[in-house]
Backbone bond lengths (Angstrom), bond angles and torsions (degrees), N, CA, C in turn:
res aa  C-N    CA-C-N  psi(-1)  N-CA   C-N-CA  omega(-1)  CA-C   N-CA-C  phi
1 M - - - 1.446 - - 1.528 108.68 -
2 T 1.308 116.72 129.80 1.458 120.84 179.06 1.523 109.67 -101.13
3 T 1.304 114.99 147.64 1.461 119.15 176.76 1.529 108.47 -92.60
4 P 1.325 116.65 139.84 1.459 118.67 -178.62 1.525 111.07 -69.08
5 R 1.324 115.55 146.71 1.456 120.87 176.53 1.519 107.95 -85.25
6 R 1.310 116.66 112.48 1.453 120.92 -178.23 1.533 112.31 -102.66
7 G 1.320 117.61 -6.80 1.463 121.16 -178.53 1.518 113.75 -57.55
8 P 1.343 118.70 -50.54 1.467 118.79 179.73 1.531 112.83 -61.72
9 G 1.323 117.20 -37.47 1.464 120.06 178.34 1.515 111.52 -64.89
10 C 1.322 116.19 -42.73 1.471 120.18 177.44 1.521 110.96 -64.69
11 C 1.315 116.84 -39.84 1.470 121.17 178.65 1.527 110.06 -62.46
12 A 1.329 117.23 -43.61 1.467 120.66 179.50 1.520 110.88 -65.07
13 L 1.336 116.87 -41.22 1.468 119.70 178.11 1.519 111.52 -63.31
14 C 1.315 116.28 -43.22 1.468 120.30 179.07 1.526 111.16 -66.63
15 S 1.316 117.47 -31.77 1.459 121.02 179.74 1.527 111.77 -77.58
16 A 1.316 117.61 -24.93 1.470 120.69 -178.32 1.524 111.52 -69.62
17 Q 1.314 116.80 -39.46 1.461 120.74 -174.91 1.529 113.59 -59.73
18 P 1.353 120.29 -47.47 1.473 118.63 179.70 1.528 113.81 -68.58
19 L 1.314 118.06 -10.44 1.461 120.20 176.03 1.527 111.21 -96.95
20 L 1.326 116.20 -44.71 1.462 120.11 -176.77 1.526 112.76 -66.97
21 L 1.321 117.15 -50.22 1.462 119.20 -175.03 1.528 113.31 -62.96
22 P 1.348 119.41 -51.03 1.464 117.63 176.36 1.527 112.84 -64.08
23 G 1.328 117.05 -33.73 1.462 119.92 178.58 1.512 111.75 -63.74
24 L 1.329 116.45 -45.52 1.466 120.01 178.02 1.522 111.27 -67.05
25 K 1.331 116.97 -39.26 1.473 120.27 178.16 1.522 110.24 -63.85
26 Q 1.339 116.35 -43.81 1.454 120.38 179.78 1.527 110.73 -65.39
27 W 1.324 117.09 -35.79 1.461 120.70 178.52 1.523 110.44 -63.43
28 R 1.319 116.28 -43.77 1.465 120.28 -178.15 1.526 112.32 -69.13
29 S 1.329 117.61 -29.61 1.464 120.38 -176.54 1.525 112.49 -108.70
30 R 1.337 117.10 20.55 1.462 120.10 -176.73 1.535 110.50 -64.25
31 T 1.320 114.06 152.20 1.451 120.68 179.97 1.520 109.86 -92.65
32 R 1.299 116.00 165.97 1.460 120.78 177.58 1.530 109.40 -65.89
33 A 1.300 116.19 153.38 1.463 120.67 -178.59 1.525 111.71 -64.82
34 D 1.330 118.26 -25.46 1.461 120.26 -178.35 1.528 112.69 -94.27
35 A 1.336 117.55 11.44 1.462 120.97 179.00 1.528 109.50 -70.24
36 E 1.312 115.77 152.82 1.458 120.91 179.55 1.535 110.13 -69.12
37 P 1.316 117.72 140.79 1.470 119.59 176.88 1.525 110.26 -70.56
38 G 1.321 115.30 160.68 1.455 120.65 178.16 1.524 111.57 -63.00
39 R 1.337 115.80 160.32 1.470 119.69 -178.87 1.519 111.73 -61.47
40 W 1.341 117.60 -37.22 1.458 119.24 -177.61 1.521 111.06 -66.33
41 V 1.346 117.41 -30.73 1.462 120.35 179.56 1.527 110.04 -67.40
42 T 1.319 117.09 -43.79 1.462 119.35 179.73 1.527 111.46 -73.91
43 A 1.330 117.84 -25.83 1.462 120.94 179.09 1.524 112.02 -70.47
44 V 1.311 117.81 -23.53 1.464 121.37 -179.36 1.536 110.64 -61.37
45 D 1.314 117.05 -32.23 1.473 120.67 -179.30 1.522 113.03 -60.10
46 T 1.326 117.46 -31.27 1.460 120.38 -175.12 1.521 113.37 -104.43
47 M 1.321 117.89 5.37 1.467 120.69 -178.72 1.522 111.57 -74.73
48 I 1.334 114.44 146.95 1.453 119.15 171.24 1.530 107.51 -74.48
49 P 1.320 118.77 156.62 1.468 121.04 -175.15 1.534 114.30 -54.61
50 V 1.319 118.30 -39.67 1.472 119.97 -177.86 1.529 110.32 -64.81
51 R 1.330 116.83 -43.73 1.464 120.24 178.96 1.530 110.63 -66.46
52 A 1.323 117.97 -39.59 1.463 121.22 177.68 1.527 110.69 -62.17
53 L 1.331 116.49 -40.08 1.462 120.43 177.56 1.523 111.01 -63.97
54 L 1.321 116.99 -41.66 1.463 121.18 177.99 1.526 111.20 -63.67
55 V 1.322 117.13 -44.12 1.462 120.97 178.26 1.526 110.08 -62.29
56 A 1.329 117.22 -44.11 1.463 120.72 178.85 1.520 111.22 -61.04
57 F 1.329 116.69 -44.00 1.460 120.46 178.70 1.528 110.58 -60.77
58 L 1.322 117.27 -45.39 1.463 120.47 -179.83 1.522 111.82 -64.93
59 L 1.327 117.08 -39.10 1.460 119.77 178.39 1.525 112.11 -62.00
60 V 1.324 116.21 -32.62 1.464 119.87 179.79 1.522 111.49 -86.02
61 A 1.321 116.86 -46.92 1.466 121.02 -172.52 1.523 113.19 -72.58
62 V 1.312 117.80 -32.97 1.464 120.56 -174.19 1.528 111.82 -95.59
63 N 1.310 117.70 -12.58 1.457 121.63 -176.75 1.533 110.29 -75.15
64 P 1.339 117.93 117.40 1.470 119.31 -179.16 1.526 112.75 -64.75
65 K 1.320 118.46 -27.90 1.465 120.35 178.45 1.529 109.98 -63.95
66 T 1.316 117.05 -37.37 1.458 120.78 178.33 1.524 110.39 -64.85
67 A 1.323 116.33 -43.37 1.470 120.10 179.42 1.526 110.81 -61.35
68 V 1.322 117.12 -42.04 1.468 120.54 179.20 1.527 110.23 -63.26
69 L 1.328 117.19 -42.63 1.457 120.09 179.92 1.531 111.63 -64.36
70 V 1.318 117.31 -41.45 1.465 120.91 -179.31 1.526 110.48 -67.96
71 V 1.326 117.06 -43.75 1.472 120.22 178.91 1.522 110.14 -64.12
72 S 1.327 117.18 -41.58 1.468 120.56 178.73 1.521 110.89 -63.45
73 A 1.329 116.67 -42.54 1.464 119.78 178.35 1.523 110.54 -64.05
74 A 1.325 116.69 -42.76 1.470 119.91 179.41 1.521 110.91 -62.16
75 A 1.335 116.92 -41.76 1.469 120.03 179.02 1.525 110.64 -65.27
76 A 1.335 116.51 -42.37 1.463 119.48 179.83 1.519 111.20 -65.22
77 I 1.316 116.78 -42.53 1.464 120.54 179.51 1.523 110.54 -66.24
78 G 1.320 116.82 -42.75 1.458 121.01 -177.41 1.512 113.90 -67.03
79 T 1.328 116.68 -31.19 1.465 119.42 -177.82 1.518 113.30 -96.28
80 A 1.328 118.23 -11.76 1.462 120.77 -176.80 1.523 112.24 -71.81
81 T 1.326 116.17 -35.73 1.459 119.94 -177.40 1.521 108.93 -153.10
82 S 1.313 115.28 154.62 1.464 118.43 177.07 1.530 111.12 -98.63
83 A 1.321 116.95 -4.57 1.466 120.90 179.54 1.527 109.07 -77.55
84 V 1.308 116.22 118.96 1.460 121.48 -177.00 1.527 111.15 -61.30
85 V 1.308 117.59 -36.14 1.468 121.32 179.60 1.526 110.14 -60.86
86 H 1.320 116.66 -43.85 1.464 120.72 179.15 1.526 110.96 -67.58
87 Q 1.330 117.32 -38.50 1.463 120.48 178.02 1.529 110.91 -63.60
88 V 1.320 116.93 -42.96 1.468 120.95 179.32 1.530 110.05 -65.20
89 A 1.319 117.18 -40.98 1.465 120.56 178.42 1.533 110.48 -64.02
90 A 1.321 117.20 -42.28 1.466 120.63 178.62 1.524 110.87 -65.42
91 L 1.326 116.62 -39.87 1.465 120.46 177.22 1.526 111.14 -63.63
92 A 1.327 116.90 -41.41 1.469 120.83 178.27 1.529 110.66 -64.10
93 L 1.319 117.18 -41.32 1.466 121.10 177.92 1.526 110.83 -65.11
94 F 1.329 117.08 -43.69 1.465 121.22 177.71 1.526 110.43 -59.65
95 T 1.321 116.91 -44.66 1.460 121.55 -179.98 1.525 110.62 -63.70
96 L 1.316 117.21 -41.52 1.457 121.31 178.63 1.531 110.94 -61.97
97 V 1.312 116.78 -49.60 1.462 120.45 -178.94 1.533 110.70 -64.91
98 A 1.324 116.88 -40.65 1.464 120.36 -179.91 1.522 111.78 -65.86
99 S 1.312 117.56 -26.60 1.468 121.85 -178.29 1.517 113.45 -86.88
100 L 1.313 118.28 -11.03 1.459 120.66 -174.32 1.527 113.45 -61.00
101 G 1.322 117.45 -35.04 1.461 119.96 -179.60 1.514 112.89 -61.32
102 V 1.306 116.88 -32.00 1.462 121.17 178.15 1.528 110.07 -92.29
103 A 1.305 117.17 -40.84 1.464 120.74 -173.75 1.523 112.75 -71.44
104 A 1.316 118.44 -35.78 1.470 120.42 -175.57 1.525 112.62 -59.56
105 P 1.341 119.91 -50.61 1.471 118.05 178.63 1.527 113.21 -63.80
106 V 1.320 117.09 -36.55 1.465 120.13 179.41 1.525 109.61 -65.56
107 L 1.319 116.85 -46.89 1.468 120.46 179.39 1.531 111.35 -64.41
108 L 1.321 116.19 -37.12 1.459 120.14 177.05 1.521 110.94 -62.72
109 R 1.321 116.83 -43.16 1.474 121.44 178.89 1.533 110.53 -64.86
110 V 1.333 116.55 -41.07 1.466 120.18 179.79 1.532 110.44 -67.23
111 A 1.330 116.35 -42.74 1.466 120.00 -175.91 1.520 112.42 -73.13
112 L 1.333 117.63 -40.25 1.463 120.21 -173.87 1.518 114.50 -103.34
113 G 1.325 116.56 -12.80 1.465 119.22 -179.01 1.518 111.64 63.99
114 D 1.327 116.38 -133.34 1.463 120.95 -177.98 1.529 113.22 -67.11
115 R 1.317 117.08 -22.98 1.470 119.93 178.62 1.525 111.77 -67.06
116 A 1.333 118.15 -17.00 1.464 121.35 178.67 1.525 111.69 -75.63
117 G 1.329 117.50 -17.56 1.467 121.51 -176.82 1.521 114.56 -50.86
118 P 1.346 118.34 -55.28 1.470 118.64 -179.57 1.533 113.45 -62.43
119 L 1.327 116.55 -37.21 1.474 119.29 177.72 1.527 111.33 -64.37
120 L 1.327 115.89 -45.07 1.463 119.66 -179.60 1.531 111.31 -68.04
121 T 1.320 117.55 -35.37 1.464 121.09 177.04 1.522 110.23 -64.98
122 A 1.325 117.24 -43.33 1.465 120.91 178.02 1.531 110.90 -65.08
123 A 1.331 117.24 -41.16 1.465 120.60 178.28 1.518 111.06 -64.47
124 K 1.333 116.51 -39.56 1.466 120.09 178.25 1.519 110.80 -64.30
125 A 1.315 117.12 -42.68 1.464 120.57 179.13 1.527 110.66 -62.15
126 W 1.331 116.47 -42.90 1.460 119.90 179.69 1.530 110.60 -65.06
127 M 1.342 116.88 -44.49 1.467 120.28 179.71 1.522 111.88 -65.32
128 T 1.331 117.06 -36.11 1.456 119.92 177.54 1.521 109.69 -63.76
129 A 1.323 116.66 -41.61 1.463 120.58 -178.32 1.523 112.71 -75.54
130 N 1.334 117.90 -32.56 1.467 120.82 -170.83 1.518 114.74 -121.08
131 G 1.330 118.28 3.41 1.462 121.19 -175.05 1.520 113.74 -58.26
132 A 1.327 116.69 -43.99 1.470 119.58 -179.11 1.522 110.86 -63.27
133 L 1.319 117.13 -39.36 1.463 120.87 178.69 1.529 110.69 -65.38
134 V 1.323 116.70 -41.27 1.470 120.88 179.21 1.530 110.10 -63.60
135 V 1.332 116.86 -48.72 1.468 120.74 -179.16 1.524 110.41 -61.90
136 T 1.319 116.90 -44.45 1.460 121.30 179.70 1.520 110.65 -60.64
137 S 1.323 116.63 -45.46 1.467 120.32 -179.38 1.525 111.32 -62.79
138 V 1.315 116.59 -43.99 1.469 120.37 179.66 1.526 110.49 -62.94
139 L 1.336 117.17 -44.41 1.463 120.35 179.87 1.525 111.36 -60.44
140 V 1.323 116.95 -46.38 1.464 120.27 -177.74 1.523 111.20 -67.01
141 V 1.332 117.55 -43.03 1.465 120.12 -179.48 1.532 110.84 -65.38
142 L 1.341 117.28 -48.03 1.471 119.44 179.22 1.526 111.30 -64.51
143 G 1.326 116.88 -38.95 1.463 119.79 176.79 1.516 111.70 -61.85
144 A 1.329 117.22 -41.83 1.463 120.84 178.70 1.530 111.27 -65.89
145 V 1.332 116.48 -40.24 1.470 120.00 177.76 1.533 110.09 -63.09
146 L 1.331 116.87 -45.56 1.463 119.98 179.10 1.529 111.12 -63.77
147 L 1.326 116.57 -39.00 1.462 119.75 177.68 1.526 110.66 -61.86
148 G 1.329 116.50 -45.57 1.465 120.04 177.80 1.519 112.19 -63.42
149 N 1.335 116.79 -43.43 1.467 120.06 178.19 1.524 110.78 -63.70
150 G 1.325 116.53 -40.71 1.455 120.10 179.67 1.515 112.63 -64.53
151 L 1.319 116.05 -44.20 1.470 119.18 179.19 1.525 111.37 -66.18
152 S 1.338 117.27 -40.22 1.459 118.60 178.72 1.528 111.31 -69.73
153 G 1.346 117.23 -27.92 1.455 120.09 178.10 1.513 113.22 -74.49
154 L 1.329 117.54 -17.54 1.459 121.16 179.90 1.518 113.46 -90.04
155 R 1.319 116.75 -17.36 1.471 118.12 -177.11 1.517 109.91 -72.62
156 P 1.310 116.44 145.89 1.468 119.24 179.33 1.526 110.72 -69.44
157 D 1.329 115.54 147.03 1.474 120.31 -178.81 1.498 111.88 -74.33
């Protein structure tokens, strides 16, 4: 008789809570789409590259939501397969997708040069108006997925 592995289910359940609760709280207290952006958002436009890089690093490294997402991804990748090749491929894919938010505008600027300006300005305006809604939606959806995965991981086989 084998005992069921409940560790991944518990990990998913524990990871769901820090995403669901802030996501639901942020949804309930969201601001209007035409509200002014925070001072730090407008300050990014005038930052020198080194300071912008430092701010970006801090936004990623210190943000607890990022840590929860990375730990959840690592747990999912680690428990999905025991083949190291598949785990490395999944990790590479996760890293690629996670980097797209930063890499896409940079690649667009490199590929199009000055012609990227209007596209990036329009994208910035849209993100300023809808960023909180996007983040809230992602948090709630990922939290719900982790909650479902955690509950299904706890049920006996």
